[in-house]
Residue frames as qw, qx, qy, qz and C-alpha x, y, z in Angstrom:
[[0.020, 0.525, 0.847, 0.074, -22.89, -183.24, -91.94],
 [0.026, -0.775, -0.398, 0.491, -23.86, -179.75, -90.74],
 [0.077, -0.490, 0.348, 0.796, -22.16, -178.14, -93.74],
 [0.127, 0.203, 0.851, 0.467, -24.41, -180.03, -96.20],
 [0.286, 0.170, 0.114, -0.936, -27.16, -177.59, -97.22],
 [0.580, 0.040, -0.533, -0.615, -29.19, -180.25, -99.07],
 [0.111, 0.051, -0.953, 0.278, -29.59, -182.59, -96.13],
 [0.639, -0.276, -0.215, -0.686, -33.02, -184.05, -95.45],
 [0.575, -0.294, 0.648, -0.405, -34.33, -186.37, -92.79],
 [0.194, 0.168, -0.917, -0.305, -34.22, -190.04, -93.85],
 [0.021, -0.380, -0.904, 0.195, -37.52, -190.68, -92.03],
 [0.001, -0.715, -0.592, -0.372, -40.95, -189.02, -92.05],
 [0.321, -0.837, -0.247, 0.367, -40.20, -186.47, -89.31],
 [0.403, 0.900, -0.002, 0.165, -38.81, -183.20, -90.72],
 [0.075, 0.800, -0.523, 0.283, -35.72, -183.02, -88.44],
 [0.919, -0.210, -0.290, 0.166, -33.37, -185.47, -86.75],
 [0.396, -0.862, 0.295, 0.110, -30.65, -184.82, -84.21],
 [0.831, 0.429, -0.217, 0.280, -27.05, -185.31, -85.28],
 [0.585, -0.746, 0.233, 0.217, -23.81, -185.56, -83.31],
 [0.673, 0.671, -0.223, 0.216, -20.65, -184.64, -85.24],
 [0.818, -0.493, 0.035, 0.296, -17.30, -185.73, -83.82],
 [0.194, -0.833, 0.364, 0.368, -13.79, -184.29, -83.81],
 [0.462, -0.218, 0.759, 0.403, -12.59, -187.08, -86.16],
 [0.256, 0.219, -0.483, -0.808, -15.14, -186.07, -88.83],
 [0.174, -0.250, -0.939, -0.162, -17.58, -188.94, -88.21],
 [0.403, -0.181, 0.050, -0.896, -21.24, -188.41, -87.36],
 [0.002, 0.247, 0.951, -0.184, -23.96, -190.22, -85.43],
 [0.344, -0.195, -0.246, -0.885, -27.44, -189.24, -86.74],
 [0.581, -0.078, 0.492, -0.643, -30.67, -190.04, -84.91],
 [0.885, 0.267, 0.330, -0.191, -31.58, -192.40, -87.77],
 [0.499, -0.267, 0.643, 0.516, -29.10, -194.27, -89.95],
 [0.384, 0.553, -0.213, -0.708, -29.32, -192.98, -93.52],
 [0.309, 0.241, -0.843, -0.368, -28.95, -196.49, -95.04],
 [0.212, -0.183, -0.956, 0.088, -30.81, -198.81, -92.69],
 [0.357, -0.550, -0.220, -0.722, -33.21, -196.18, -91.21],
 [0.668, -0.400, -0.582, 0.235, -32.60, -197.77, -87.81],
 [0.266, -0.917, 0.003, -0.297, -32.77, -195.43, -84.84],
 [0.541, 0.300, -0.535, 0.575, -29.50, -194.73, -83.04],
 [0.564, -0.636, -0.478, 0.222, -29.51, -194.59, -79.26],
 [0.017, -0.932, 0.058, -0.357, -29.09, -191.04, -77.93],
 [0.653, -0.708, 0.268, -0.004, -27.08, -192.45, -75.02],
 [0.880, 0.106, 0.199, 0.418, -24.46, -193.77, -77.46],
 [0.296, 0.901, -0.055, 0.311, -23.32, -190.20, -78.17],
 [0.741, -0.127, -0.220, 0.622, -19.66, -189.78, -77.17],
 [0.106, -0.975, -0.192, -0.027, -19.87, -186.40, -75.43],
 [0.566, -0.625, 0.236, 0.483, -16.13, -186.22, -74.78],
 [0.430, -0.101, 0.568, 0.694, -15.35, -186.15, -78.51],
 [0.311, 0.778, 0.545, -0.012, -18.25, -184.00, -79.75],
 [0.316, 0.030, 0.222, 0.922, -17.54, -181.17, -82.17],
 [0.327, -0.070, -0.143, -0.932, -21.10, -180.08, -83.01],
 [0.075, 0.320, 0.928, -0.178, -24.60, -181.08, -81.98],
 [0.315, 0.276, 0.069, -0.905, -27.99, -180.08, -83.38],
 [0.651, 0.430, 0.565, -0.268, -30.74, -180.77, -85.90],
 [0.017, -0.261, 0.635, 0.727, -30.65, -181.42, -89.63],
 [0.312, 0.458, 0.832, 0.028, -33.50, -181.73, -92.12],
 [0.292, 0.863, 0.390, -0.135, -35.66, -179.79, -94.57],
 [0.601, 0.615, 0.051, 0.508, -32.49, -178.69, -96.35],
 [0.076, -0.842, 0.235, -0.479, -31.15, -176.86, -93.30],
 [0.701, -0.109, -0.568, 0.416, -28.94, -177.38, -90.28],
 [0.327, -0.807, 0.103, -0.480, -29.15, -175.85, -86.81],
 [0.852, -0.126, -0.388, 0.327, -26.46, -176.66, -84.26],
 [0.280, -0.934, 0.215, -0.059, -24.03, -175.37, -81.67],
 [0.537, 0.523, -0.584, 0.311, -20.26, -175.67, -81.49],
 [0.804, -0.464, -0.360, 0.094, -19.57, -177.85, -78.45],
 [0.572, -0.197, -0.174, 0.777, -16.35, -175.97, -77.72],
 [0.065, 0.034, 0.026, 0.997, -17.69, -172.52, -76.86],
 [0.145, 0.497, 0.780, -0.352, -21.45, -173.22, -77.01],
 [0.195, 0.399, -0.141, -0.885, -22.12, -170.74, -79.83],
 [0.614, 0.439, 0.631, -0.181, -25.27, -171.52, -81.83],
 [0.020, 0.249, -0.566, -0.786, -25.32, -171.52, -85.62],
 [0.444, 0.484, 0.690, -0.305, -28.90, -171.33, -86.83],
 [0.568, 0.718, 0.390, 0.099, -29.55, -171.16, -90.58],
 [0.599, 0.483, 0.023, 0.638, -26.16, -169.55, -91.17],
 [0.165, -0.835, 0.089, -0.517, -26.47, -167.06, -88.30],
 [0.540, 0.047, -0.645, 0.538, -24.02, -167.19, -85.36],
 [0.452, -0.746, -0.189, -0.451, -25.78, -166.44, -82.03],
 [0.465, 0.108, -0.606, 0.637, -23.98, -165.51, -78.79],
 [0.475, -0.767, -0.344, -0.262, -25.32, -164.60, -75.34],
 [0.370, 0.198, -0.495, 0.761, -23.85, -162.47, -72.53],
 [0.381, -0.785, -0.482, 0.082, -25.16, -161.20, -69.20],
 [0.364, 0.419, -0.071, 0.829, -24.28, -157.52, -68.83],
 [0.344, -0.779, -0.415, 0.321, -24.39, -155.29, -65.76],
 [0.117, 0.989, -0.042, 0.074, -23.27, -151.65, -65.51],
 [0.402, -0.763, 0.494, 0.111, -19.94, -152.87, -64.13],
 [0.294, -0.357, 0.856, 0.229, -19.19, -156.05, -66.11],
 [0.751, 0.283, -0.315, -0.507, -20.07, -158.28, -69.03],
 [0.569, -0.251, 0.775, -0.111, -20.33, -162.01, -68.24],
 [0.433, 0.342, -0.654, -0.518, -19.87, -164.12, -71.35],
 [0.772, -0.055, 0.492, -0.400, -22.35, -167.03, -71.23],
 [0.906, 0.357, 0.203, 0.100, -21.45, -168.47, -74.65],
 [0.523, 0.774, -0.240, 0.266, -18.08, -168.42, -76.35],
 [0.507, -0.737, 0.436, -0.096, -16.16, -169.42, -73.23],
 [0.382, 0.525, -0.759, -0.042, -13.03, -171.55, -73.62],
 [0.415, -0.144, 0.822, -0.363, -14.73, -174.74, -72.42],
 [0.150, -0.113, -0.905, -0.381, -16.79, -177.70, -73.61],
 [0.549, 0.028, 0.220, -0.806, -20.57, -177.25, -73.61],
 [0.365, 0.148, -0.871, -0.294, -21.15, -181.00, -73.86],
 [0.217, 0.228, 0.832, -0.457, -24.02, -181.60, -71.42],
 [0.183, -0.025, -0.558, -0.809, -26.31, -181.83, -74.44],
 [0.412, 0.326, 0.645, -0.555, -30.11, -181.84, -74.51],
 [0.277, 0.052, -0.585, -0.761, -32.57, -182.86, -77.19],
 [0.262, 0.315, 0.852, -0.326, -36.26, -183.71, -77.06],
 [0.109, -0.282, -0.605, -0.737, -39.49, -183.39, -79.02],
 [0.374, 0.172, 0.459, -0.788, -42.80, -181.84, -77.97],
 [0.155, -0.160, -0.862, -0.455, -45.82, -183.81, -79.14],
 [0.492, 0.033, 0.327, -0.806, -49.58, -183.74, -78.81],
 [0.077, 0.180, 0.973, 0.122, -52.25, -186.39, -79.06],
 [0.418, 0.109, -0.033, -0.901, -55.51, -185.37, -80.72],
 [0.042, -0.190, -0.974, -0.115, -58.65, -187.48, -80.63],
 [0.499, -0.288, -0.218, -0.788, -62.43, -187.35, -80.82],
 [0.254, -0.172, 0.819, -0.484, -63.78, -188.86, -77.57],
 [0.733, 0.238, 0.286, -0.570, -66.92, -189.95, -79.43],
 [0.813, 0.469, -0.298, -0.175, -65.02, -191.97, -82.04],
 [0.831, -0.417, 0.348, 0.117, -63.11, -195.02, -80.87],
 [0.777, 0.013, 0.379, 0.503, -59.59, -195.27, -82.31],
 [0.367, 0.883, 0.199, 0.214, -59.64, -191.73, -83.71],
 [0.429, -0.841, 0.161, 0.288, -56.50, -190.61, -81.85],
 [0.749, 0.514, -0.027, 0.417, -53.38, -189.45, -83.61],
 [0.522, -0.713, 0.039, 0.467, -50.11, -188.15, -82.17],
 [0.572, 0.715, 0.057, 0.397, -47.87, -185.60, -83.86],
 [0.572, -0.258, -0.125, 0.768, -44.58, -183.88, -83.06],
 [0.093, 0.946, 0.304, 0.063, -45.16, -180.13, -82.72],
 [0.007, -0.949, 0.303, -0.083, -41.67, -178.91, -81.83],
 [0.880, 0.130, -0.252, 0.381, -38.02, -180.05, -81.99],
 [0.334, -0.921, 0.171, -0.102, -35.59, -178.90, -79.29],
 [0.863, 0.087, -0.216, 0.448, -31.82, -179.07, -78.83],
 [0.036, -0.889, 0.229, -0.394, -29.23, -177.33, -76.70],
 [0.631, 0.104, -0.606, 0.473, -27.22, -177.75, -73.54],
 [0.491, -0.857, -0.055, -0.144, -26.83, -176.88, -69.88],
 [0.669, 0.288, -0.365, 0.580, -23.59, -175.90, -68.19],
 [0.461, -0.878, -0.117, 0.059, -22.09, -174.18, -65.18],
 [0.639, 0.320, -0.164, 0.680, -19.00, -172.05, -64.64],
 [0.400, -0.764, -0.249, 0.441, -17.57, -169.31, -62.42],
 [0.417, 0.618, 0.096, 0.660, -16.68, -165.79, -63.58],
 [0.091, 0.485, -0.300, 0.817, -14.97, -163.41, -61.14],
 [0.058, -0.040, 0.765, -0.641, -16.41, -165.17, -58.09],
 [0.642, 0.160, 0.171, -0.730, -19.96, -165.50, -59.47],
 [0.298, 0.013, 0.947, 0.120, -21.18, -169.05, -60.09],
 [0.531, 0.283, -0.183, -0.777, -23.47, -169.29, -63.12],
 [0.471, 0.184, 0.861, 0.055, -25.76, -172.06, -64.30],
 [0.329, 0.459, -0.261, -0.783, -26.81, -171.56, -67.92],
 [0.516, 0.250, 0.816, 0.076, -29.21, -173.54, -70.10],
 [0.284, 0.467, -0.288, -0.786, -29.82, -172.70, -73.76],
 [0.504, 0.267, 0.821, 0.038, -32.41, -174.60, -75.80],
 [0.196, 0.207, -0.445, -0.849, -33.14, -173.84, -79.45],
 [0.478, 0.349, 0.724, -0.354, -36.84, -174.54, -80.02],
 [0.113, 0.133, -0.631, -0.756, -38.04, -175.27, -83.56],
 [0.517, 0.346, 0.612, -0.488, -41.87, -175.33, -83.61],
 [0.418, 0.257, 0.758, 0.430, -43.53, -176.51, -86.81],
 [0.145, 0.741, 0.546, 0.364, -45.91, -173.57, -87.24],
 [0.225, -0.967, -0.083, 0.083, -44.24, -170.63, -85.46],
 [0.289, 0.831, -0.412, 0.236, -40.97, -168.71, -85.31],
 [0.800, -0.031, -0.461, 0.382, -37.98, -170.55, -83.86],
 [0.282, -0.881, 0.144, -0.351, -36.67, -169.24, -80.55],
 [0.470, 0.264, -0.686, 0.489, -33.90, -169.59, -77.99],
 [0.667, -0.675, -0.227, -0.217, -35.11, -170.52, -74.52],
 [0.417, 0.463, -0.500, 0.601, -32.46, -169.15, -72.12],
 [0.696, -0.676, -0.227, -0.086, -32.27, -169.89, -68.38],
 [0.395, 0.516, -0.447, 0.614, -29.68, -168.20, -66.17],
 [0.691, -0.688, -0.222, 0.008, -28.96, -168.63, -62.47],
 [0.350, 0.623, -0.415, 0.563, -26.29, -166.73, -60.51],
 [0.616, -0.270, -0.621, 0.403, -24.88, -167.25, -57.01],
 [0.176, -0.400, -0.358, 0.825, -25.58, -163.61, -56.08],
 [0.295, 0.817, 0.407, -0.281, -28.03, -160.84, -56.94],
 [0.366, -0.076, 0.416, 0.829, -27.23, -159.17, -60.26],
 [0.334, 0.749, 0.325, -0.471, -29.03, -156.22, -61.82],
 [0.165, -0.379, 0.616, 0.671, -28.34, -156.70, -65.50],
 [0.702, 0.491, 0.045, -0.514, -29.62, -157.68, -68.89],
 [0.763, 0.066, 0.583, 0.271, -29.16, -160.39, -71.47],
 [0.238, 0.706, -0.336, -0.576, -27.38, -159.28, -74.61],
 [0.815, 0.235, 0.521, 0.097, -27.82, -161.34, -77.76],
 [0.024, 0.647, -0.473, -0.598, -25.43, -160.99, -80.66],
 [0.845, 0.417, 0.334, -0.019, -25.93, -162.21, -84.21],
 [0.752, 0.473, 0.046, 0.457, -22.75, -162.62, -86.26],
 [0.552, -0.031, -0.231, 0.801, -20.84, -160.53, -83.71],
 [0.074, -0.334, -0.059, -0.938, -23.29, -157.59, -83.61],
 [0.130, 0.225, 0.720, -0.644, -25.65, -156.84, -80.76],
 [0.202, -0.290, -0.657, -0.666, -29.25, -157.37, -81.93],
 [0.551, -0.626, -0.376, -0.404, -31.20, -157.36, -78.67],
 [0.164, 0.219, -0.662, 0.698, -30.87, -156.44, -75.01],
 [0.582, -0.508, -0.527, -0.354, -33.43, -157.73, -72.51],
 [0.285, -0.588, 0.449, -0.610, -33.70, -156.49, -68.92],
 [0.840, -0.107, -0.528, -0.063, -33.04, -159.54, -66.73],
 [0.243, -0.644, 0.530, -0.495, -32.37, -158.82, -63.02],
 [0.721, -0.005, -0.692, 0.025, -31.33, -161.98, -61.17],
 [0.613, -0.649, 0.250, -0.375, -31.99, -162.92, -57.56],
 [0.085, -0.529, 0.837, -0.112, -29.39, -165.09, -55.84],
 [0.158, -0.064, 0.985, -0.022, -29.81, -168.80, -56.71],
 [0.526, 0.510, 0.531, -0.427, -33.15, -168.15, -58.49],
 [0.441, 0.144, 0.670, 0.579, -33.44, -168.98, -62.18],
 [0.323, 0.606, 0.047, -0.725, -34.50, -166.38, -64.72],
 [0.517, 0.216, 0.772, 0.299, -35.94, -167.53, -68.04],
 [0.306, 0.615, -0.099, -0.720, -36.44, -165.78, -71.40],
 [0.661, 0.333, 0.631, 0.234, -37.73, -167.12, -74.72],
 [0.018, 0.652, -0.240, -0.719, -36.19, -165.05, -77.53],
 [0.767, 0.544, 0.323, -0.103, -37.60, -165.31, -81.06],
 [0.528, -0.187, 0.493, 0.666, -35.01, -165.80, -83.80],
 [0.400, 0.844, 0.326, -0.145, -35.77, -162.89, -86.05]]
């Protein structure tokens, strides 16, 4: 499903989530024939290959084994780097299958006109959270790709470490470093960065 460049949403919203499995089958948010909504909790996380969004002729997803994002043909990886060591946050030999997806919406209305309210989705989100240990440091890592309807897409990255670290986030696109962001971490305190996909 994610390899199909002409894919569109079968319903009125521009994007739908899709879960692609190791056996080649796929569970989309809405069935393409019946248009019935599939239950998010039916996703078989143990057999996931890819998870993300499809629609508007594009696909955005991450590889469940390794957690590397593929957004509009660009491969995105994240590391936490200190002067002594580089801690690989994506691309690890593990399953990133604690998946997340949700929509941001707003409700607009005129308080002087009864029944004038209208709700609309303003942003689509997908990603994962995970935890692992590297050289005695316990990390919790959450990566959410945010697709707003009228702004640049971004990666919302949250990192927590079990000890103080004075380092920076390094973001690679297609294997090349494209940005480094100073990100000192205090023990067991989350740090958060929203990085625009440019």
